[in-house]
C-alpha positions in Angstrom: 0.0 0.0 0.0 1.1 3.6 -0.8 -0.2 6.2 1.7 -0.3 9.8 0.4 -1.4 12.8 2.5 -2.7 16.0 1.0 -3.0 19.5 2.5 -3.2 23.1 1.5 -3.9 26.6 2.8 -1.7 27.1 5.9 -2.1 30.6 7.4 0.2 29.9 10.4 0.8 33.6 11.2 -2.9 34.2 11.7 -3.8 31.1 13.7 -0.6 29.4 14.9 -2.2 27.1 17.5 -5.0 25.7 15.4 -3.6 23.5 12.6 -3.8 19.9 11.5 0.0 19.2 11.4 -0.1 17.5 14.8 -3.0 15.3 13.8 -1.3 14.4 10.5 1.9 13.6 12.2 0.1 11.1 14.5 -1.6 9.2 11.7 -0.8 5.5 11.6 0.5 4.2 9.3 2.6 7.2 8.6 2.1 8.7 5.2 4.7 7.8 2.7 4.3 11.1 0.9 2.9 14.5 1.7 1.6 16.6 -1.2 1.3 20.3 -0.5 -1.3 21.8 -2.8 -0.6 25.5 -2.6 -1.0 28.5 -0.3 1.5 26.7 1.9 2.5 30.1 3.4 0.6 33.4 3.3 1.9 37.0 3.1 0.2 39.6 5.3 -1.6 42.1 3.2 0.8 44.9 3.8 3.7 42.7 2.7 1.8 41.7 -0.4 1.1 45.3 -1.3 4.8 46.2 -0.7 5.8 43.4 -3.0 3.5 44.3 -5.9 4.4 48.0 -5.6 8.1 47.3 -5.7 8.9 48.6 -2.2 10.3 45.2 -1.1 11.6 42.0 -2.7 10.2 38.4 -2.2 13.1 37.2 0.0 12.4 39.9 2.6 8.8 39.1 3.1 8.5 35.4 2.2 11.5 34.0 4.0 10.0 34.6 7.5 6.9 32.8 6.4 8.8 29.7 5.2 10.9 29.8 8.4 7.6 30.0 10.4 6.3 26.8 8.7 9.5 24.8 9.2 9.8 26.0 12.8 6.4 24.3 13.6 7.5 21.1 15.4 4.7 18.9 14.1 5.2 20.0 10.5 8.9 19.4 10.9 8.3 16.0 12.4 6.5 15.0 9.2 8.9 16.2 6.6 12.2 16.9 8.5 14.2 19.4 6.5 11.8 19.1 3.6 13.6 16.4 1.7 12.2 13.3 3.5 14.5 13.1 6.5 11.7 12.3 8.8 10.4 9.4 6.8 7.6 11.1 4.8 8.7 12.5 1.4 7.5 15.9 0.3 6.2 17.3 -3.0 4.7 20.7 -3.3 3.2 23.1 -5.7 2.3 26.7 -5.0 -0.7 28.9 -5.5 -1.4 32.6 -5.4 -0.4 33.3 -1.8 3.0 31.7 -1.8 3.5 33.4 -5.2 2.9 36.7 -3.5 -0.7 37.9 -3.6 -4.3 37.1 -4.0 -5.4 35.7 -7.4 -2.2 36.7 -9.2 -1.3 35.9 -12.8 2.5 35.4 -13.0 2.9 36.3 -16.7 1.4 39.8 -16.2 2.8 43.0 -14.6 3.8 43.6 -11.8 4.5 39.9 -11.1 6.8 39.5 -14.1 9.3 41.6 -12.2 9.8 39.2 -9.4 8.4 35.8 -10.4 11.9 34.2 -10.9 13.0 35.3 -7.5 9.8 34.0 -5.9 10.1 30.7 -7.6 13.7 30.3 -6.6 12.8 31.0 -3.0 9.9 28.5 -3.0 12.2 25.8 -4.4 14.8 26.5 -1.7 12.3 25.5 1.0 9.8 23.2 -0.8 11.5 21.5 -3.7 11.2 18.3 -1.6 11.7 14.9 -3.2 11.4 16.5 -6.7 14.5 18.7 -6.3 16.9 20.1 -6.9 15.4 21.7 -10.0 14.7 25.2 -11.4 11.0 24.6 -12.2 8.0 23.8 -9.9 6.4 21.3 -12.2 7.9 17.9 -11.9 7.0 14.2 -11.7 8.0 11.2 -9.7 7.1 7.5 -9.5 6.5 6.9 -5.7 5.5 3.2 -6.2 5.2 0.7 -9.0 2.4 1.7 -11.4 1.9 5.2 -9.9 3.1 8.5 -11.2 2.6 11.9 -9.4 2.5 14.9 -11.8 3.0 18.2 -10.1 1.8 21.2 -12.1 2.6 24.9 -11.8 -0.5 27.0 -12.4 1.0 30.4 -11.5 4.3 31.2 -13.1 3.0 31.4 -16.8 -0.6 32.1 -16.0 -2.4 35.0 -17.7 -5.9 36.3 -17.0 -8.7 34.4 -18.8 -9.5 37.6 -20.7 -6.0 37.9 -22.2 -5.7 37.8 -26.0 -4.0 34.4 -25.7 -5.1 33.1 -22.3 -3.0 30.3 -20.7 -2.8 28.7 -17.3 0.3 26.7 -17.8 2.1 28.2 -20.9 2.7 26.2 -24.0 5.8 24.3 -22.7 4.1 23.0 -19.6 0.9 22.1 -21.4 2.9 19.9 -23.8 4.8 18.4 -20.8 1.5 17.5 -19.0 0.2 15.8 -22.1 3.4 13.9 -22.4 3.3 12.9 -18.7 -0.3 11.6 -19.2 1.0 9.3 -22.0 3.5 7.5 -19.7 2.8 3.9 -19.0 1.9 4.0 -15.3 -1.7 2.9 -14.9 -2.5 5.5 -12.1 -1.6 9.2 -12.5 -2.0 11.6 -9.5 -2.2 15.2 -10.8 -1.3 17.9 -8.3 -2.7 21.4 -8.7 -3.1 24.5 -6.6 -6.3 25.5 -8.4 -9.3 23.2 -8.7 -10.6 22.0 -12.0 -13.7 24.3 -11.5 -16.9 22.4 -11.7 -17.9 21.2 -8.2 -15.5 23.4 -6.4 -17.9 26.0 -5.1 -20.1 28.8 -6.4 -18.4 31.6 -8.3 -15.0 30.0 -8.3 -12.7 32.3 -10.2 -9.5 30.3 -10.4 -10.4 27.1 -12.1 -9.0 25.2 -15.1 -12.3 25.6 -16.7 -11.6 29.3 -17.3 -9.1 28.2 -19.9 -11.4 26.1 -22.2 -8.9 25.4 -25.0 -6.5 23.8 -22.5 -9.2 22.0 -20.6 -10.5 20.4 -23.8 -7.0 19.3 -24.7 -6.5 17.8 -21.2 -10.0 16.2 -21.4 -9.2 14.6 -24.7 -6.0 13.1 -23.4 -7.8 11.7 -20.3 -10.5 10.1 -22.3 -8.0 8.5 -24.6 -5.8 7.1 -21.8 -8.8 6.0 -19.7 -10.1 3.9 -22.6 -6.7 2.2 -22.5 -7.1 1.3 -18.9 -5.3 4.1 -17.1 -6.8 6.1 -14.3 -6.5 9.7 -13.3 -6.9 11.3 -9.9 -6.5 15.1 -9.4 -5.7 16.6 -6.0 -6.2 20.3 -5.5 -6.6 23.0 -2.8 -7.5 26.7 -2.6 -11.2 26.7 -1.5 -10.9 26.2 2.3 -12.9 23.0 2.4 -12.7 19.3 1.6 -14.6 17.8 -1.3 -14.6 14.9 -3.7 -15.8 15.5 -7.3 -16.5 12.8 -9.8 -16.1 14.7 -13.1 -17.8 11.9 -15.0 -20.9 13.3 -13.4 -20.0 17.0 -13.3 -20.5 19.4 -16.2 -17.0 18.5 -17.3 -18.1 15.0 -18.4 -14.9 13.0 -18.4 -13.5 10.3 -16.1 -11.4 12.3 -13.7 -11.8 12.1 -10.0 -10.8 15.2 -8.0 -10.0 15.2 -4.3 -9.9 18.7 -2.8 -8.4 19.3 0.6 -7.9 22.9 1.8 -7.7 24.6 5.2 -5.0 22.8 7.1 -4.6 26.0 9.1 -7.6 28.2 8.4 -10.8 29.2 10.2 -14.3 28.9 8.7 -14.6 32.7 8.7 -11.3 34.2 7.8 -11.0 37.1 10.2 -13.3 35.8 13.0 -11.0 34.5 15.9 -14.0 32.7 17.4 -15.0 30.8 14.2 -14.2 27.1 13.9 -10.6 26.1 13.0 -10.9 23.9 10.0 -7.8 21.7 10.4 -8.5 19.9 7.1 -6.3 17.3 5.4 -6.8 14.1 3.4 -5.3 10.6 3.1 -5.2 8.4 0.0 -4.4 4.7 0.5 -3.5 3.4 -2.9 -3.9 -0.4 -3.3 -3.8 -2.6 -6.4 -7.6 -2.8 -6.8 -8.8 0.3 -5.0 -8.0 3.7 -3.4 -9.4 4.5 0.0 -9.9 8.3 0.5 -10.3 9.9 3.9 -11.0 13.6 4.3 -10.6 14.9 7.8 -11.5 18.2 9.5 -13.4 19.7 12.4 -16.7 20.4 10.4 -19.0 17.6 9.3 -19.0 19.0 5.8 -15.2 18.3 5.5 -15.4 14.7 6.7 -15.8 11.9 4.2 -14.5 8.4 3.6 -15.0 6.6 0.3 -13.5 3.7 -1.6 -12.7 4.0 -5.4 -12.7 0.9 -7.4 -9.8 1.2 -9.8 -11.4 -1.0 -12.5 -14.8 0.8 -12.7 -13.4 4.1 -11.5 -16.5 4.7 -9.4 -16.9 5.9 -5.8 
């Protein structure tokens, strides 16, 4: 069995005592891998404004947040120095807040000015088992027949209204399609943003905002599914846990999406009395099935299902 933990959206500076890292560290059996799905650190608003206006640089405002994350004993007990020293191997992607601001598009001003520096800093701390490298997107084979594909939905992203809109850029789009064609029968696709359908109302960061890319991706999934391969997407961003069967969503193709977001967030962002979410997920990958557990403090975020790998049904 391969055990994979997933988590995203860790606002430690706002709520340092209410997080799920301790619960995750106590899981038995211990996760073999931890996939961080973006917003792994957050800038305070004044720091984000200083960054986008050019009054500071990424290293000055983001380094303290990475140091805060790795100073948390329960997080460090899971991943050690970030390269698997504690027994659980780490892979991570970023989203808008560890890029430097809310809903940013990395291929547009003012973010073009500092995106290289921001990416380099991210990889210093969170390259994990996929490093060293100079790009966030990467892939690994954690067990026989399983491939984890980590995407970067920020660096080359433009607004959906751009003249030539893109979420990944042409080079990474081609790379993702090539990765899907590899022979492993199970692909786990890591994304900071959700696919879109089934995420929540008025979700403004989804893959579905880039219809040309989504159709290309959908066509590849359909082709490989017909050949017996299976595709599971894990994503974050929306501050809740959710499972979406996209064969039954408006997307209409055989992709299962597991969303886990809110490892250190509150139900109401700025209300110190609202419920700490403490959300995370566990995927137990077996030859014939995948057991999915979603955990959190709210009933809406708790779910346990089994996926049959042959029928690809919950």
